[in-house]
C-alpha positions in Angstrom: 91.5 76.0 50.7 88.5 75.0 52.7 89.3 72.8 55.8 89.0 69.2 55.2 85.7 68.5 56.8 84.0 71.5 55.3 85.4 70.6 52.0 83.8 67.1 52.4 80.5 68.9 53.4 80.4 70.9 50.3 79.1 68.1 48.2 76.8 66.5 50.9 73.3 66.5 52.0 73.1 66.7 55.8 70.4 66.0 58.3 71.0 67.7 61.7 68.9 66.3 64.5 68.2 68.7 67.3 67.0 72.2 67.4 68.7 73.4 70.5 71.2 76.2 70.5 74.0 74.0 69.1 71.7 72.3 66.5 70.6 75.8 65.2 74.1 77.1 65.3 75.6 74.3 63.6 73.0 73.7 60.9 73.5 77.4 59.8 77.1 76.9 59.9 77.3 74.0 57.5 74.6 75.5 55.4 77.2 77.9 54.1 79.1 75.0 52.4 76.9 71.9 52.3 74.7 71.2 49.3 71.5 70.9 51.4 70.8 70.9 55.2 67.7 69.6 56.8 67.0 70.4 60.4 65.0 67.6 62.3 63.3 68.6 65.5 61.6 66.6 68.2 58.1 68.1 67.4 55.8 66.1 65.0 53.7 69.1 64.0 56.2 71.0 62.0 55.7 71.4 58.3 58.4 71.4 55.8 59.7 74.9 55.4 62.7 76.9 54.5 64.6 78.1 57.6 65.5 81.8 57.9 65.5 82.4 54.1 68.3 80.0 53.5 68.0 78.4 50.0 69.5 75.1 51.0 68.3 74.9 54.7 64.9 73.3 55.6 63.0 72.6 58.8 61.4 69.2 59.3 59.6 67.4 62.0 61.0 64.4 63.9 62.6 61.6 61.7 60.3 58.6 61.4 62.9 56.1 59.9 65.9 55.6 57.7 66.5 52.7 55.4 69.4 50.9 53.7 69.0 53.2 50.4 70.1 56.1 52.3 66.6 57.6 52.5 65.6 59.7 55.5 61.9 59.7 56.0 60.2 62.4 58.4 57.1 62.2 60.4 55.6 64.9 58.2 55.7 62.5 55.3 58.7 64.0 53.4 61.9 62.1 52.6 65.4 62.9 51.4 68.5 61.0 50.5 71.0 62.1 53.1 74.8 61.6 53.1 75.4 62.5 56.7 73.3 62.6 59.9 74.7 65.0 62.5 73.5 64.4 66.0 73.1 67.6 68.2 71.1 65.6 70.6 72.8 66.7 73.9 74.7 64.8 76.5 74.5 62.5 79.4 75.2 63.1 83.1 78.3 60.9 83.9 80.2 60.3 87.0 82.2 57.0 86.3 84.3 57.6 89.5 81.5 57.9 91.9 80.6 55.0 94.0 77.6 55.2 96.3 76.2 51.6 96.3 73.3 52.9 94.3 72.4 55.9 96.6 73.1 58.4 93.9 72.3 57.2 90.4 71.9 58.3 86.8 68.9 57.0 84.9 69.5 54.7 81.7 69.3 57.6 79.4 71.8 59.6 81.4 69.2 62.5 81.7 68.5 62.5 85.4 70.9 62.3 88.5 69.0 61.5 91.6 67.8 61.8 94.2 69.1 65.4 94.6 67.5 68.0 96.9 67.2 71.1 95.0 69.6 69.6 92.3 72.5 69.8 94.8 72.4 67.6 97.8 71.8 63.8 97.8 69.6 63.6 100.9 71.2 60.4 102.4 74.7 61.6 101.8 74.3 65.4 102.5 76.0 67.6 103.3 79.3 65.7 102.6 78.5 65.0 98.9 77.0 67.8 96.8 76.9 68.6 93.2 77.2 72.0 91.5 76.0 72.9 88.0 73.5 70.0 87.5 70.6 72.3 86.2 70.5 73.9 82.9 68.8 76.8 81.2 69.5 79.7 83.7 72.1 82.4 84.4 74.5 79.5 84.9 77.7 81.4 86.3 75.5 83.1 88.8 73.6 80.0 89.6 77.0 78.0 90.1 78.1 80.8 92.4 74.8 80.6 94.6 75.0 76.7 94.8 78.6 77.1 95.9 77.9 79.7 98.7 75.0 77.6 99.9 77.3 74.4 100.0 80.0 76.4 101.7 77.7 77.8 104.4 76.2 74.4 105.0 79.5 72.8 105.5 80.5 75.6 107.9 77.4 75.1 110.0 75.9 78.6 109.2 73.0 77.1 107.2 71.1 73.9 108.2 69.5 71.4 105.6 66.1 69.9 106.4 66.1 66.3 107.5 66.9 63.5 105.1 63.2 62.6 105.0 62.1 66.2 104.4 64.6 66.4 101.4 63.5 63.1 99.8 59.9 64.2 100.1 60.9 67.5 98.3 62.6 65.4 95.5 59.5 63.2 95.1 57.2 66.3 95.1 59.3 67.9 92.5 59.1 64.8 90.2 55.4 64.4 90.8 54.7 68.0 89.7 56.7 67.5 86.5 54.8 64.4 85.7 51.4 66.1 86.4 52.4 69.0 84.0 53.3 66.4 81.4 57.0 67.4 81.4 59.2 64.4 80.3 61.6 62.9 82.8 64.5 64.0 80.8 63.7 67.7 81.8 64.1 66.8 85.4 67.0 69.5 85.8 65.7 71.9 83.3 65.2 75.3 85.4 63.3 77.2 82.7 60.9 79.0 83.2 61.5 79.0 86.9 65.2 79.8 86.9 64.7 83.1 88.9 62.6 81.3 91.5 65.2 78.8 92.0 68.1 81.3 92.4 66.1 83.6 94.6 65.3 80.4 96.8 68.9 79.6 97.2 69.8 83.2 97.9 67.2 83.3 100.6 68.8 80.1 102.3 72.0 82.1 102.9 70.4 85.4 103.8 71.1 87.0 100.5 68.7 89.4 98.7 66.8 88.2 95.5 68.6 88.5 92.4 69.0 92.0 91.0 65.8 93.0 89.1 67.9 94.6 86.5 69.5 91.2 85.6 66.0 89.5 85.7 64.7 92.1 83.3 67.7 91.6 81.0 67.3 87.7 81.0 63.8 87.8 80.0 64.4 90.5 77.4 66.8 88.2 75.5 64.0 85.4 75.4 61.6 87.9 74.1 63.8 89.2 71.6 64.8 85.6 70.4 61.1 84.9 69.9 60.5 88.0 68.0 63.3 87.9 65.6 64.3 84.3 65.5 67.4 82.3 67.0 69.5 83.2 64.1 69.4 87.0 64.7 68.7 87.8 68.3 72.3 88.0 69.4 73.0 90.6 66.8 69.8 92.6 67.2 69.3 92.3 70.9 69.9 95.4 73.0 70.0 95.6 76.8 67.1 97.3 78.4 68.0 100.5 80.2 70.3 100.0 83.1 68.5 99.9 86.4 68.7 103.1 88.3 70.9 102.6 91.2 70.2 104.4 94.6 73.5 106.0 95.4 74.5 107.8 98.6 77.1 110.8 98.1 78.7 111.9 101.2 79.7 115.4 101.2 78.2 118.6 99.3 81.5 120.3 98.4 82.8 120.6 94.9 83.4 116.8 94.5 80.1 115.9 95.9 78.1 118.4 93.8 79.7 117.4 90.6 79.3 113.7 91.5 75.6 114.1 92.3 75.1 115.8 88.8 77.0 113.1 86.9 75.2 110.3 88.8 71.9 112.0 88.0 72.6 112.4 84.4 73.2 108.6 84.2 69.7 108.2 85.6 70.6 107.1 89.1 68.7 108.2 92.2 71.1 110.3 94.4 70.9 111.4 98.0 73.6 113.8 99.1 74.5 113.9 102.9 76.1 117.2 104.0 76.6 117.6 107.8 76.7 121.4 107.7 73.9 123.7 106.9 75.2 124.9 103.6 77.0 123.5 100.4 80.4 124.1 99.3 82.6 122.2 101.7 86.1 123.7 102.0 84.8 126.9 100.3 82.1 127.8 102.9 83.9 130.1 105.1 83.2 130.0 109.0 84.8 132.6 111.2 84.6 130.3 114.1 87.6 128.3 115.1 87.8 125.1 117.3 88.4 125.4 121.1 91.4 123.2 120.7 93.5 125.1 118.4 95.8 122.1 117.5 92.6 120.0 116.9 93.8 117.1 118.9 91.2 116.7 121.5 88.7 113.8 120.2 85.9 115.5 122.2 86.1 119.0 120.7 83.4 120.6 118.7 84.7 120.0 115.1 84.6 123.2 112.8 84.7 121.7 109.2 86.0 124.7 107.5 89.7 125.5 107.2 89.5 128.7 105.2 91.2 131.8 106.2 89.8 135.0 105.3 92.4 136.4 102.7 92.4 133.0 100.9 92.6 133.2 96.9 92.7 130.3 94.7 95.8 128.9 93.4 94.6 128.4 89.9 92.8 130.9 87.5 89.0 130.7 87.1 89.5 129.1 83.8 90.9 126.1 85.6 88.3 126.3 88.5 85.5 125.7 85.9 83.8 122.4 85.1 83.7 121.3 81.5 80.5 122.6 80.7 79.9 125.2 83.4 82.5 128.1 83.2 83.5 130.3 86.1 82.5 133.8 85.1 84.6 137.0 85.6 84.8 138.8 89.0 83.7 142.3 89.6 87.1 142.9 91.0 89.2 143.5 88.0 92.3 143.6 89.9 91.9 140.0 90.9 90.1 138.9 87.7 92.0 135.6 87.2 92.4 134.1 90.8 89.1 134.7 92.6 88.8 134.9 96.4 86.9 132.3 98.2 83.6 134.1 98.4 83.4 134.1 94.7 84.3 130.4 94.5 81.2 129.6 97.0 79.0 131.8 94.8 80.0 129.8 91.8 79.3 126.5 93.4 75.8 127.6 94.6 75.0 128.7 91.1 76.2 125.4 89.7 74.0 123.5 92.3 71.0 125.6 91.5 71.3 125.4 87.8 71.4 121.6 87.9 68.9 121.1 90.6 71.4 119.5 93.1 69.9 121.4 96.0 66.9 119.2 96.0 69.2 116.1 96.4 71.0 117.5 99.5 70.0 116.6 103.1 71.7 119.4 105.0 72.6 119.2 108.9 72.8 115.3 108.4 75.9 113.8 109.4 76.9 110.3 108.2 78.0 108.2 111.2 78.5 104.8 109.6 78.8 103.2 106.2 79.1 99.4 106.0 78.3 96.7 103.6 75.1 95.0 104.1 75.7 91.4 105.3 74.6 89.1 102.5 73.4 92.2 100.8 74.7 91.7 97.3 77.3 94.6 97.5 74.7 97.0 98.9 75.6 99.4 101.6 74.0 100.5 104.9 74.3 104.3 105.6 73.5 105.4 109.0 73.0 109.2 109.6 72.0 111.5 112.2 70.0 114.9 111.9 69.5 116.8 115.2 68.1 114.2 117.5 67.0 111.8 114.7 68.9 108.9 113.5 68.2 106.7 110.4 69.5 103.8 108.6 69.1 103.2 104.9 70.3 100.9 102.3 71.9 102.0 99.1 73.2 100.2 96.0 76.3 102.3 96.0 78.2 104.9 98.1 80.6 107.6 96.7 82.7 109.4 99.3 83.3 113.1 98.7 84.0 114.3 102.2 87.2 116.1 101.3 90.6 116.0 103.2 91.1 119.4 104.7 89.4 119.0 108.1 91.6 116.7 110.3 94.9 118.5 111.0 98.3 116.9 110.8 100.6 118.3 113.3 104.5 118.4 113.2 106.5 116.1 115.6 108.9 118.3 117.2 111.4 117.2 119.7 110.8 118.9 123.2 107.5 120.2 122.2 105.8 118.9 125.4 107.8 121.1 127.7 107.7 124.1 125.4 105.6 126.9 127.2 104.5 128.8 124.0 101.2 128.4 122.1 100.5 126.1 119.2 97.9 126.6 116.4 97.1 124.6 113.3 96.3 126.6 110.2 92.8 124.7 110.4 92.0 127.2 113.1 93.6 130.3 111.5 91.1 132.9 110.1 92.5 136.5 110.3 96.0 137.9 111.5 94.7 140.5 114.2 95.2 138.2 117.2 98.9 138.1 116.3 99.4 141.9 116.6 101.3 143.4 119.6 99.0 144.1 122.5 96.1 143.3 120.5 95.2 140.8 123.0 97.0 140.0 126.3 97.6 136.5 125.1 99.8 137.8 122.2 101.8 140.5 123.9 105.1 139.5 122.7 104.2 137.8 119.3 107.0 136.1 117.5 105.6 133.4 115.2 107.1 130.4 113.6 105.2 129.0 110.7 106.0 125.5 109.8 105.2 124.5 106.1 105.8 126.2 102.8 102.9 125.0 101.0 100.3 127.2 99.7 98.7 127.9 103.0 101.9 128.4 104.9 103.1 130.9 102.4 99.9 132.8 102.4 99.5 132.9 106.2 103.0 133.9 107.1 102.6 136.9 104.7 99.3 137.5 106.2 100.4 137.6 109.8 103.6 139.5 109.0 101.5 142.6 108.5 100.7 142.6 112.2 103.0 140.3 114.2 106.4 141.4 115.7 108.3 138.6 113.7 107.4 135.8 111.5 109.9 132.9 110.8 109.0 130.3 108.1 110.3 126.8 108.8 110.4 124.3 105.8 111.1 120.7 105.5 113.4 121.3 102.4 116.0 123.5 104.0 118.4 124.1 107.1 115.5 126.3 108.7 113.6 123.1 109.6 113.0 123.0 113.4 115.6 120.8 115.2 114.0 121.1 118.7 112.3 123.3 121.2 112.9 123.6 125.0 111.1 124.7 128.0 112.6 128.2 127.9 110.6 129.0 124.9 113.5 128.7 122.6 113.2 127.3 119.0 116.4 125.9 117.6 116.7 125.3 113.9 118.9 122.8 112.0 121.2 125.5 110.9 122.1 126.2 114.7 120.2 129.4 115.0 117.5 129.9 117.6 115.0 132.5 118.6 112.4 133.0 121.4 109.0 132.2 120.0 105.5 133.0 121.4 103.5 130.9 118.8 104.1 127.8 116.5 101.6 127.8 113.7 101.4 124.4 111.9 100.6 124.7 108.3 101.5 121.0 108.0 98.4 119.7 106.0 95.6 117.4 106.8 94.8 113.6 107.2 92.6 111.6 105.1 89.9 110.6 107.5 86.8 108.4 107.1 85.5 107.8 110.8 82.2 106.5 109.5 83.5 103.8 107.0 83.6 100.2 108.0 85.3 97.7 105.7 86.8 95.4 108.0 90.3 96.6 106.9 89.8 96.2 103.2 90.2 100.2 102.8 92.5 101.8 105.3 94.4 105.0 106.0 97.9 104.6 106.8 99.1 105.7 110.3 100.2 109.2 109.2 96.8 109.8 107.4 98.6 110.3 104.2 97.5 107.3 102.0 94.2 105.6 101.3 94.3 102.3 100.0 94.3 100.2 98.0 92.6 102.5 95.6 92.7 101.9 91.8 93.6 105.1 90.1 92.7 106.7 93.5 89.0 106.0 93.1 88.0 102.3 93.3 88.8 99.9 96.1 89.4 96.7 94.0 87.7 94.3 96.3 84.7 96.7 96.9 84.2 98.1 93.5 82.2 99.4 91.8 79.7 99.9 94.6 82.2 102.0 96.8 84.3 104.8 95.4 86.0 107.9 96.2 86.1 111.4 94.5 88.8 113.9 95.4 91.5 111.9 96.9 94.3 113.2 94.6 96.2 116.4 95.5 98.0 118.9 93.2 95.9 119.0 90.0 93.1 120.7 88.3 90.8 119.8 91.2 87.3 120.7 89.7 87.9 119.2 86.3 89.8 116.1 88.0 86.8 115.5 90.4 84.3 115.8 87.4 86.1 113.2 85.4 86.2 110.9 88.3 82.5 111.4 88.9 81.6 110.6 85.1 83.8 107.6 85.2 82.0 106.3 88.4 78.5 107.2 87.2 79.2 105.3 83.8 80.7 102.2 85.6 77.6 102.0 87.8 75.3 102.2 84.8 77.2 99.4 83.0 78.5 101.6 80.3 82.2 101.3 81.3 83.8 98.1 82.6 86.5 98.0 85.3 89.4 95.4 85.1 89.2 92.5 87.3 90.0 92.8 91.0 93.3 91.2 90.6 94.3 93.4 87.8 93.3 96.5 89.8 95.3 95.4 92.8 98.3 94.7 90.6 98.0 98.3 89.1 97.9 99.8 92.7 101.0 97.7 93.6 102.8 98.8 90.5 102.0 102.4 91.2 103.4 102.1 94.8 106.3 100.4 93.4 107.2 103.0 91.0 106.9 105.7 93.7 109.4 103.6 96.0 111.8 103.3 93.2 111.8 106.9 92.3 112.4 107.7 96.1 109.1 109.4 96.4 107.7 109.3 99.9 104.7 107.4 100.8 103.1 110.7 102.0 102.8 111.7 98.1 100.9 108.5 97.1 98.0 110.6 95.9 99.9 113.6 94.5 99.3 113.7 90.8 101.9 116.5 89.9 103.8 116.3 87.4 101.5 113.7 85.9 98.3 115.7 86.2 97.5 115.6 82.6 98.3 112.1 81.9 95.9 111.0 84.7 93.1 113.1 83.6 93.5 111.9 80.0 93.6 108.3 80.9 90.3 108.6 82.8 88.6 110.6 79.9 89.8 107.7 77.6 88.0 105.1 79.7 84.8 106.7 78.7 85.7 107.5 75.0 86.1 111.3 75.7 88.9 113.3 74.2 91.9 114.3 76.0 92.0 117.5 78.0 91.9 120.7 76.1 95.5 121.6 74.9 94.9 125.1 76.0 94.1 124.3 79.4 97.2 122.1 79.6 99.2 125.0 78.4 97.6 127.4 80.8 98.3 125.1 83.7 101.9 124.8 83.0 102.3 128.4 82.4 101.2 129.1 85.9 103.9 126.9 87.2 106.4 128.7 85.1 105.3 132.1 86.2 105.4 131.1 89.9 108.9 129.8 89.6 110.1 132.8 87.8 108.3 135.6 90.0 107.7 133.7 93.2 104.6 132.4 95.0 103.7 135.9 96.6 103.4 137.6 93.1 102.4 135.1 90.5 98.7 135.5 90.9 98.8 139.3 90.3 101.6 139.1 87.5 100.5 135.8 85.6 99.3 136.5 82.2 98.3 133.8 79.7 98.9 134.9 75.9 96.5 132.3 74.6 93.6 133.2 77.0 91.4 134.4 74.1 91.9 131.2 72.0 91.1 129.0 75.0 87.9 126.9 74.4 85.9 126.0 77.4 
């Protein structure tokens, strides 16, 4: 059954007065049920015509008069007998609560509020009385925001208004211009076609940049489309112009930075990659040099970025070191076919960069020393960099941080260590085992070593130096062989009560997240231990600064190359407008929920960014944001088979003994 009103209209002839958006919408709406609909416009020059091919909808000029017989006569001479006149004739400004003794008034027709300087401030009562949203025809939400910012900064004393006389003169000049142009007084507050100039003017008052060129282009493309296809169709036929190319700074040319640059470029963004070393590869660029401070605690030391040791092999097979559309080919060394050495990974990354033209985007030997929001810059970012003796400052629309997290060592806190006479080294400064050999160097004459940490590096390195050192003892957090304390005699005592005399303690205790160049006024921070960056939505976007600031490569324990690629695709599509992020509040709530779940599960804060065992769910979730399929089932099966193999044969052997039965079936 039809609603009562529409049922009533079914047998009626209706005249709709007003061809604004509401009038045009409503006349088409009721034309689906009424007998006839006649649209009356203010213009006197329109001839009677069918509207948009409706059989029962006509366009007319302005109504001339009506009479007691029910006849409605138009200025074009036509007439009809109408049952209903529907007024789509707009609204009046109304402030029944406002008493200003006539200082601010609304004209008799309710069309004009005045006097108002720039439609906001009554000159005689400013800045303590103001109005937001008086103008119409524009990008209204953004306009409201700009007006509100202006008012707020005027009230806080950051922005000054002209004198009362100057503001009144400006209002009078505006009214005079309208009159000279023949624009009726009722359009005093209509911005079109000067809406962009108005918004840019307010932005300039508060030191903000002009409205984004892409938004302006989009706005005018809507008007153009409406003129070309008509009001009835433009909302269905309009498509946004190509998203404006953003200028994006990528910090770091390691694997994350390289794939991020590629994905941004694919989305049409203009990319600059900053790399402080003289080659790409990040972690995978081996450097035999080590730092003079072997614990890397001296802030004035010369920092060596690389943490690679010479014998390092990947923990994952080459199939899981590939990108989605760029496979890691087979090595010449068939004995290590599946788990390549670091030299081969670097070669793969160089080939990737060459094939996708990324080298041309990289500024080598260029260190980023400061990244900060541009004040009143509309979410743009200042990037300050230095190269040799030169420094430069540039403004970017977005910044993606891909600087890795394997450079700033984290050192174990051992009771008594200040008085312990032996030598300490962090794995960041370990390259080869030879210095640990007896008599190889006077420094290591009696070389008994304790390695702290049973992660991948700790297990690799303790076996590495066991080939040359006198003794190697592995101390882990999860057992009774964790160090209890050390003393000035050189003794190291473990929790199980045993003790040994040790020459060297080698800390394989991981690294800190570190962004010394990033200034966000505390919005993004790293905890005291350097273990957690936050708040980050899905380990990528800081809710308050998204999408113009983002991070790639923060999570640990996963399929790192593919994970970084998915993060990069997500960022690139968010920046181009193809994918939308939740609201700031929703993202913050998600971060808080993630942290709460970790706490309830008894997972230490240091594992905030550890993906395992939820690696696949995380990657599938990001893929879903972009409408991509879930990760290939074969890759998932391969990943878990590695964990199973390592559990069965041990870390030392799994890379040589692992066999994946479905390797031939795997689609890459």
